[in-house]
C-alpha positions in Angstrom: -23.4 -2.8 21.9 -21.8 -2.2 18.6 -24.4 0.2 17.8 -23.3 2.4 20.3 -19.7 2.3 19.0 -20.7 2.9 15.3 -20.1 6.6 14.9 -17.5 7.0 17.6 -15.0 4.1 17.6 -15.1 2.1 14.5 -12.6 -0.7 15.7 -14.6 -1.6 18.9 -18.0 -1.7 17.2 -16.5 -4.1 14.4 -15.3 -6.0 17.5 -18.6 -6.3 19.4 -20.5 -6.8 16.1 -18.3 -9.7 15.0 -19.0 -11.3 18.7 -22.5 -10.4 18.2 -22.7 -12.3 14.9 -21.0 -15.5 16.4 -23.6 -15.7 19.0 -26.6 -15.0 16.4 -25.3 -17.9 14.4 -25.0 -20.4 16.8 -28.8 -19.7 17.8 -29.2 -19.4 14.1 -31.6 -16.2 14.0 -31.2 -14.9 10.5 -32.9 -11.2 11.2 -30.2 -10.8 14.0 -27.4 -12.2 11.6 -28.7 -9.4 8.6 -28.8 -6.6 10.7 -25.0 -7.3 12.1 -23.8 -7.9 8.5 -25.6 -4.5 7.6 -23.9 -2.5 10.6 -20.2 -4.3 9.6 -20.9 -3.2 6.1 -21.3 0.2 7.6 -18.2 0.2 9.6 -15.8 -0.9 6.6 -17.7 1.4 4.5 -16.7 4.0 6.8 -13.2 2.9 7.2 -12.6 3.0 3.2 -13.1 -0.8 2.6 -15.9 0.0 -0.1 -15.6 -3.6 -1.7 -15.5 -5.6 1.6 -18.2 -3.4 2.9 -20.6 -4.1 -0.2 -19.9 -7.9 0.2 -21.4 -7.8 3.7 -24.3 -5.8 2.6 -25.4 -7.8 -0.5 -25.1 -10.7 1.9 -27.7 -8.8 4.1 -29.9 -8.3 1.4 -30.2 -11.7 0.5 -31.1 -13.0 3.9 -33.6 -10.1 3.9 -35.0 -11.6 0.6 -34.8 -15.3 1.8 -36.9 -14.0 4.7 -39.2 -11.3 2.6 -38.3 -8.9 5.3 -38.8 -5.5 3.2 -37.1 -3.6 6.3 -33.7 -5.7 6.2 -33.6 -5.3 2.5 -34.2 -1.4 2.5 -31.6 -1.0 5.1 -28.7 -2.6 3.1 -29.7 -1.3 -0.1 -29.5 2.2 1.2 -26.0 1.8 2.3 -24.8 0.1 -1.2 -26.2 3.1 -2.7 -24.0 5.3 -0.4 -21.1 3.6 -1.3 -21.4 3.3 -4.6 -22.0 7.3 -4.2 -18.3 7.4 -2.7 -16.8 5.3 -5.3 -18.2 7.9 -7.6 -20.9 5.6 -9.3 -23.6 8.3 -9.0 -26.0 6.3 -11.7 -25.6 2.9 -9.4 -26.2 4.7 -6.2 -29.5 6.6 -7.4 -30.8 2.9 -8.7 -30.2 1.7 -5.2 -31.5 4.7 -3.2 -34.4 4.9 -5.2 -35.4 0.9 -4.2 -34.9 1.6 -0.9 -37.1 4.8 -1.1 -39.8 2.9 -2.7 -40.0 0.0 -0.1 -40.2 2.8 2.6 -42.9 4.6 1.2 -44.9 1.7 0.7 -44.1 0.8 4.5 -44.6 4.6 5.6 -41.9 4.9 7.4 -41.2 8.4 7.2 -38.0 8.9 9.5 -36.3 6.2 6.5 -38.1 8.2 4.0 -35.9 11.2 5.1 -32.5 9.6 5.6 -32.7 8.3 2.1 -34.1 11.6 0.5 -31.0 13.3 2.2 -28.8 11.1 0.4 -30.3 11.5 -2.8 -30.0 14.9 -1.8 -26.0 14.5 -1.9 -26.0 13.0 -5.4 -28.2 16.2 -6.7 -25.5 18.5 -5.3 -22.7 16.5 -6.7 -24.4 16.4 -10.1 -25.3 20.4 -9.7 -28.6 20.1 -9.6 -29.0 22.5 -6.7 -32.6 23.2 -7.1 -33.6 19.6 -6.7 -31.3 19.4 -3.9 -32.5 22.2 -2.3 -36.5 20.8 -2.8 -35.7 17.3 -1.6 -33.9 18.6 1.7 -37.0 21.3 2.5 -39.1 18.7 2.1 -37.7 16.7 4.6 -37.2 19.3 7.2 -41.2 19.2 6.9 -41.6 15.5 7.5 -39.4 16.1 10.8 -41.2 18.2 11.8 -44.2 15.6 13.0 -41.4 14.5 15.3 -39.9 15.0 18.5 -36.8 13.1 18.0 -35.1 15.4 15.4 -31.7 13.8 15.2 -31.7 13.5 11.4 -32.6 17.2 11.1 -28.9 17.7 11.8 -27.7 15.9 8.8 -30.6 17.1 6.7 -29.2 21.0 7.8 -25.7 20.2 7.3 -26.1 19.0 3.6 -28.5 21.9 3.1 -25.9 24.3 4.0 -23.7 22.6 1.4 -25.9 23.1 -1.0 -26.3 26.8 -0.6 -22.6 27.2 -0.3 -22.7 26.2 -3.8 -24.8 28.9 -4.7 -23.4 31.4 -2.6 -26.3 31.6 -0.1 -23.9 32.3 2.7 -26.7 33.6 5.3 -28.2 30.4 5.0 -25.0 28.2 5.2 -23.7 30.1 8.5 -27.5 29.7 10.0 -27.6 25.9 8.9 -24.2 24.8 9.9 -24.3 25.6 13.4 -28.1 24.7 14.1 -26.8 21.2 12.3 -23.7 21.2 15.0 -26.2 21.8 18.1 -28.3 19.0 17.2 -25.4 16.8 16.7 -23.8 17.9 19.9 -27.1 17.5 21.7 -27.3 14.1 20.7 -23.4 13.1 21.2 -23.1 12.3 17.2 -19.0 12.5 17.2 -18.9 12.0 13.6 -21.9 14.4 12.8 -20.2 16.9 14.8 -16.8 16.3 13.3 -18.7 16.7 9.4 -20.1 20.1 10.7 -16.6 21.2 12.0 -15.2 20.5 8.6 -18.4 22.5 6.9 -17.8 25.5 8.8 -14.1 25.4 8.5 -14.9 25.5 4.6 -17.5 28.4 5.2 -14.7 30.4 6.9 -12.3 29.6 4.2 -15.1 31.4 1.8 -15.7 34.2 4.1 -11.7 34.6 4.0 -11.2 34.1 7.9 -8.4 31.7 7.6 -7.6 31.5 11.6 -11.3 30.4 12.6 -11.1 28.2 9.0 -7.8 26.5 10.1 -9.3 26.1 13.8 -12.7 24.4 12.4 -11.0 22.1 10.1 -8.7 20.9 12.5 -11.3 20.2 15.1 -12.9 18.0 12.6 -9.8 16.1 11.5 -9.0 15.1 15.1 -12.3 13.8 15.8 -12.7 12.1 12.2 -9.0 10.4 13.0 -10.3 9.3 16.6 -13.7 7.8 15.1 -11.3 6.1 12.1 -13.6 8.0 9.2 -10.9 7.9 6.7 -12.9 9.2 3.8 -13.6 12.0 6.2 -10.2 12.3 7.1 -9.0 12.5 3.6 -11.4 15.2 3.0 -10.1 17.3 5.9 -6.6 17.3 5.1 -7.6 18.3 1.3 -9.6 21.3 2.8 -6.7 22.1 5.1 -4.3 21.9 2.1 -6.4 24.4 0.1 -6.6 26.8 3.4 -2.9 26.7 2.9 -2.7 27.3 -0.9 -4.5 30.5 -0.3 -2.4 31.6 2.1 0.7 31.1 -0.2 2.2 28.4 2.1 3.0 26.0 -0.9 4.9 23.5 0.9 2.4 22.7 3.6 -0.3 22.6 1.1 1.6 20.1 -0.9 2.0 18.0 2.1 -1.5 17.9 3.0 -2.9 17.4 -0.5 -0.3 14.2 -0.8 -1.4 12.8 2.7 -5.0 13.5 1.4 -4.2 11.5 -1.9 -2.4 8.6 -0.1 -5.6 7.6 1.7 -8.1 8.1 -1.0 -6.1 6.0 -3.3 -5.9 3.4 -0.5 -9.7 3.3 -0.2 -10.4 4.2 -3.8 -12.4 7.1 -3.3 -12.4 8.9 -6.8 -13.6 12.2 -5.8 -11.1 12.5 -3.3 -8.2 11.3 -5.9 -9.4 14.1 -8.3 -9.5 16.7 -5.6 -6.0 15.8 -4.1 -4.5 15.8 -7.8 -5.9 18.9 -8.8 -4.8 20.3 -5.4 -1.3 19.0 -6.1 -1.4 20.5 -10.0 -2.4 23.8 -8.4 0.8 24.1 -6.3 2.6 23.2 -9.2 1.4 25.8 -11.3 2.1 28.3 -8.9 5.4 27.3 -8.4 5.9 27.3 -12.6 6.3 23.6 -12.9 3.8 23.8 -15.8 4.4 20.2 -16.9 3.7 18.8 -13.9 0.9 20.5 -13.4 -0.7 19.9 -17.0 -0.3 16.0 -15.9 -1.7 15.9 -12.7 -4.8 18.1 -14.2 -5.2 15.8 -16.8 -5.2 12.9 -14.0 -7.9 14.5 -12.2 -10.1 15.6 -15.3 -10.1 11.7 -16.4 -11.7 10.7 -13.0 -14.2 13.9 -13.2 -15.3 12.5 -16.2 -15.9 9.3 -15.0 -17.7 10.9 -12.1 -19.7 13.1 -14.4 -18.7 16.1 -12.1 -19.4 19.1 -14.3 -18.4 21.7 -11.6 -15.0 20.0 -11.4 -14.9 19.1 -15.3 -15.4 23.2 -16.0 -12.7 24.2 -13.2 -10.2 21.6 -14.6 -10.6 22.5 -18.1 -10.4 26.3 -17.4 -7.1 25.5 -15.6 -5.4 23.1 -18.5 -6.7 26.2 -20.6 -4.6 28.6 -18.7 -1.3 26.2 -19.1 -1.9 26.2 -22.7 -2.3 30.2 -22.5 1.0 30.3 -20.9 2.7 28.2 -23.4 1.3 30.5 -26.2 -1.3 27.7 -27.5 -4.4 30.3 -27.6 -6.5 28.6 -30.3 -6.0 24.9 -28.0 -6.7 27.4 -24.8 -9.9 28.7 -26.4 -11.6 25.3 -27.6 -10.7 23.7 -23.7 -12.1 27.0 -22.2 -15.3 27.4 -24.5 -16.1 24.1 -23.1 -15.5 24.9 -19.4 -17.7 27.6 -19.9 -20.2 26.0 -21.4 -20.4 23.6 -18.5 -20.1 26.4 -16.1 -23.3 28.2 -17.4 -25.2 24.7 -17.7 -24.9 24.4 -13.8 -25.1 28.0 -13.4 -21.8 28.3 -11.5 -20.7 32.1 -11.3 -17.2 31.5 -10.3 -16.5 28.9 -12.9 -17.9 31.3 -15.6 -16.0 34.2 -14.3 -12.7 32.1 -14.2 -13.2 30.5 -17.9 -14.6 34.1 -19.1 -11.4 36.0 -18.5 -9.2 33.3 -19.7 -11.2 33.4 -22.7 -11.0 37.4 -22.8 -7.3 36.7 -22.6 -6.4 34.2 -25.3 -9.3 36.1 -27.7 -7.2 39.3 -27.1 -4.1 37.3 -27.9 -5.1 36.4 -31.4 -6.2 39.8 -32.4 -10.3 38.5 -31.9 -11.1 41.8 -30.1 -15.0 41.2 -31.0 -15.3 37.9 -29.0 -12.7 39.3 -26.5 -15.3 42.3 -25.4 -18.3 39.6 -25.2 -15.9 37.4 -22.7 -14.7 40.9 -21.0 -18.5 41.6 -20.5 -19.4 38.5 -19.3 -16.6 38.5 -17.1 -17.2 42.0 -15.5 -21.1 41.0 -15.2 -20.4 37.9 -13.3 -17.7 39.6 -11.4 -20.0 42.1 -10.2 -22.2 39.4 -9.1 -19.8 37.9 -7.2 -18.6 41.2 -5.5 -22.0 41.4 -4.4 -21.9 38.4 -2.8 -18.2 39.2 -1.2 -19.8 42.3 0.1 -22.5 40.3 1.8 -20.0 38.1 3.0 -18.2 40.8 4.9 -21.4 42.3 5.9 -21.8 38.8 7.6 -18.7 38.7 8.8 -19.1 42.0 10.6 -22.3 40.8 11.9 -20.8 37.7 13.5 -18.3 39.6 14.9 -20.9 42.1 16.4 -23.0 39.4 17.9 -19.7 37.3 19.4 -18.6 40.7 21.0 -22.1 41.5 22.4 -22.4 37.7 23.6 -18.8 37.7 25.2 -19.7 40.8 27.0 -22.9 39.7 28.1 -21.3 36.4 29.4 -18.3 38.1 31.1 -19.5 38.0 34.8 -20.1 34.5 34.8 -18.0 33.1 32.6 -15.0 31.8 34.8 -17.4 30.2 37.0 -19.6 28.3 34.3 -16.1 27.5 32.7 -15.0 25.9 36.3 -18.3 24.0 36.7 -18.3 23.0 32.7 -14.8 21.7 33.3 -15.8 19.8 36.4 -18.6 18.5 34.8 -16.3 17.4 31.8 -13.8 15.7 34.1 -16.8 13.5 35.7 -18.1 12.9 32.5 -14.7 11.5 31.3 -14.3 9.6 34.4 -18.1 8.1 34.0 -17.5 7.3 30.3 -14.2 5.6 31.2 -15.7 3.5 34.1 -19.0 2.6 32.0 -16.6 1.5 28.9 -14.3 -0.6 31.4 -17.6 -2.1 33.0 -18.9 -2.6 28.9 -15.3 -4.2 28.1 -15.6 -6.3 31.6 -19.4 -7.5 30.8 -19.1 -8.2 27.2 -15.7 -10.3 28.0 -17.9 -12.2 30.6 -20.5 -12.7 28.4 -18.1 -14.0 25.7 -16.7 -16.5 28.1 -20.2 -17.4 29.2 -20.9 -17.9 25.3 -17.7 -19.7 24.9 -18.3 -22.3 28.2 -22.0 -22.6 27.0 -21.3 -23.2 23.4 -18.2 -26.0 24.7 -21.1 -27.9 27.2 -23.6 -27.2 24.6 -21.3 -29.0 21.9 -20.2 -31.7 24.3 -23.7 -32.7 25.0 -24.7 -33.1 21.9 -21.8 -35.0 20.8 -22.4 -37.4 23.7 -26.2 -37.5 22.9 -25.0 -38.2 19.0 -22.6 -41.2 20.5 -25.1 -42.6 22.6 -27.8 -42.2 19.6 -25.1 -44.1 17.4 -24.7 -47.0 20.4 -28.3 -47.4 20.4 -28.9 -47.7 17.0 -26.0 -50.2 16.7 -27.8 -52.4 19.5 -31.1 -52.1 18.0 -29.4 -53.3 14.9 -28.0 -56.1 16.4 -30.6 -57.3 18.2 -32.2 -57.2 15.2 -29.7 -59.2 13.2 -29.8 -61.7 16.2 -33.2 -61.8 15.8 -33.0 -62.5 12.1 -30.2 -65.2 12.7 -32.7 -67.0 15.1 -35.4 -67.1 12.7 -33.0 -68.8 10.1 -31.8 -71.3 12.5 -35.2 -72.4 13.2 -36.0 -72.0 9.5 -32.9 -74.5 9.2 -34.0 -77.1 12.0 -37.6 -77.5 10.1 -35.8 -78.1 6.9 -33.5 -80.7 8.3 -36.5 -82.5 9.8 -38.2 -82.4 6.5 -35.0 -83.6 4.7 -34.7 -86.3 7.3 -38.5 -87.2 6.9 -37.7 -87.4 3.5 -34.6 -89.4 3.5 -36.6 -91.6 5.6 -39.4 -92.2 3.0 -36.8 -92.3 0.3 -35.3 -95.3 1.9 -38.7 -97.2 2.1 -39.3 -96.2 -1.4 -35.8 -97.5 -2.3 -36.4 -101.0 -0.5 -39.6 -101.3 -2.1 -38.6 -100.4 -5.2 -35.5 -102.9 -4.9 -37.6 -105.9 -4.0 -39.8 -105.2 -7.4 -36.4 -104.6 -9.4 -35.9 -108.2 -7.9 -38.7 -109.3 -8.9 -38.9 -108.0 -12.1 -35.0 -109.2 -12.7 -36.5 -112.9 -11.9 -38.9 -112.5 -14.0 -36.9 -111.8 -17.1 -34.6 -114.7 -15.8 -37.8 -117.0 -16.5 -38.4 -115.4 -19.7 -34.7 -115.9 -20.3 -34.7 -119.4 -19.4 -38.0 -120.3 -21.2 -36.6 -118.7 -24.4 -33.3 -120.6 -24.1 -35.2 -124.3 -23.5 -38.5 -123.8 -25.0 -37.5 -121.8 -28.2 -34.3 -123.3 -29.0 -35.7 -127.0 -29.0 -38.1 -126.4 -31.9 -35.6 -124.3 -33.6 -33.2 -126.8 -33.5 -35.4 -129.5 -35.2 -36.5 -127.1 -37.5 -32.9 -126.3 -38.4 -32.3 -130.0 -38.9 -35.2 -130.9 -40.7 -33.9 -128.1 -43.4 -30.7 -129.6 -43.6 -31.9 -132.7 -44.1 -34.4 -131.5 -47.0 -31.4 -129.9 -48.5 -29.3 -133.1 -48.3 -31.7 -135.9 -49.4 -35.0 -136.5 -51.8 -37.6 -138.2 -50.0 -40.7 -140.1 -51.1 -44.4 -139.0 -50.6 -44.4 -140.7 -47.7 -41.2 -139.5 -46.0 -42.2 -136.1 -47.4 -45.5 -136.0 -45.4 -43.4 -137.0 -42.3 -40.9 -134.2 -42.5 -43.9 -131.9 -43.3 -45.6 -133.0 -40.3 -42.7 -132.7 -37.9 -42.2 -129.1 -39.5 -45.6 -128.0 -38.6 -45.5 -129.7 -35.4 -42.4 -127.6 -34.5 -43.7 -124.5 -35.8 -46.8 -124.6 -34.0 -44.7 -125.3 -31.0 -42.5 -122.0 -31.8 -45.4 -120.0 -32.3 -46.7 -121.1 -29.0 -43.7 -120.2 -27.3 -43.5 -116.8 -28.8 -47.0 -116.0 -28.0 -46.6 -116.7 -24.7 -43.6 -114.6 -24.5 -45.4 -111.9 -26.3 -48.1 -112.4 -23.6 -45.5 -112.4 -20.7 -43.6 -109.0 -22.1 -47.0 -107.3 -22.2 -48.2 -108.3 -19.1 -44.4 -107.0 -17.9 -45.2 -104.0 -19.5 -48.4 -103.1 -18.0 -47.2 -104.0 -14.6 -44.5 -101.5 -14.9 -46.4 -99.0 -16.1 -48.9 -99.2 -13.1 -46.3 -99.5 -10.8 -44.2 -96.3 -12.2 -47.5 -94.2 -12.3 -48.2 -95.0 -8.5 -44.7 -94.3 -7.7 -44.9 -90.5 -9.4 -48.2 -90.0 -7.7 -46.8 -90.8 -4.3 -43.9 -88.5 -5.2 -45.8 -85.5 -6.0 -47.9 -86.1 -3.0 -44.7 -86.3 -0.7 
């Protein structure tokens, strides 16, 4: 839908494109998204929002590269190149257009090749490379002869007419301009028709037919304003200003130049700004406001150097030279005029050569350099004669056109009124039909938008419910899993408790057994204690008494024998007791080592 309005109603095209891209994003159709971004870029470009347009077009290129879709890449690159052309960056424009051209040659897409070459021809024309521009346009005409649908031919003819106008081929200009207009009318190309009206108006300015020129220029302006083509509006305002300047209506001219300049500054259209400033400077020069004129010529010249527009540079240098002549600064004037003449000769612009040569003749004559003055005067005359021949051709052409018009008017006089009435009825019917179709289309789109909005709402609501249910299901599954884990842990805990109980019961038995054994051992130790207390202390007491006796008395041999016998006897008793204790202790140790070993083994088994 947006494509229907692309070259007729830019606001509508933008509205429908925004609606379409919303749908494309919902269904994630990247090819569709890239195409709509490209269309939005073209709309913003035609409306003069160059930076915004390029941002959208670069996004389209990125998607094309992601999808490896060369058609998408090429389409966006072409439009990026055209924006650079409008911004005055001709080198960047050629770079992007050539990239796009290579892709289409690879794909053998002849219609796209024609479209891109047509745009490259615009740049050749801007650079003053007229032969190259004519060559590329003639090649396009041959390529398009292979197709029945020759909509592109209208643009080719229009651009070729502009080139012929630059070099004075006015017979070709009028022929191609009307051919172009006829094709654009056939296909209902409103914007193309507006451009053709403007081109024909400019041609009539050169022919000197100001009435027809103004008629066509205003026709073009009305359509461009309706479409919203701000660049074209600015150009038409400038051309109307030029027409009023030629008529000597300086106030009207100044008003149109200023209106053009406002738009060009808003949309950053550098070539348009330079043209408007030159127009304003021309008015001030005619009004003898020399300093104002110099300022505006200088500003226009700065931009012209940025754009590398040699024809414009040459004309502005000549204008600045004229100001210096007015101020009596002839040497400075000659410097600027010499540069202007060199550029004019380089691009073979006869009108600019004539202007520069005449002003140089005036300057050399003023400083007394008659030799140089003569050379410049001769160059001026030669160029003037050449231009006069062209002017004669223009006059003959004007007469021929007038004759053909009168002849055609006479032939159609009998049926004109009837045809006009039928045509008016047809136009009225078409207007009503178009209005009805537009209303239906608007209603259809509004209904479609509502359907999409409701569908989107229900889709998102359903999606939200599904996500909520999924979350609940996940939580349920997670809870069940945790319950199972708790159950397993509970069973494990019961098993551990049983095992602990068994161990406790076993431990109690073992404790009782070991307690009995310990009691037995204690009793055994008590026995050893009693044995030690009675059996050892008795012989020891005897020995202690005998020792004291020996210390206190002296005995005879019989008594000594008796004492010694007693000592031996008690010593043997003590020895026997000590051996018995030692034997009992050894048995006790062996008993406990054996017992402890068995207990450790049972503990390991348990």
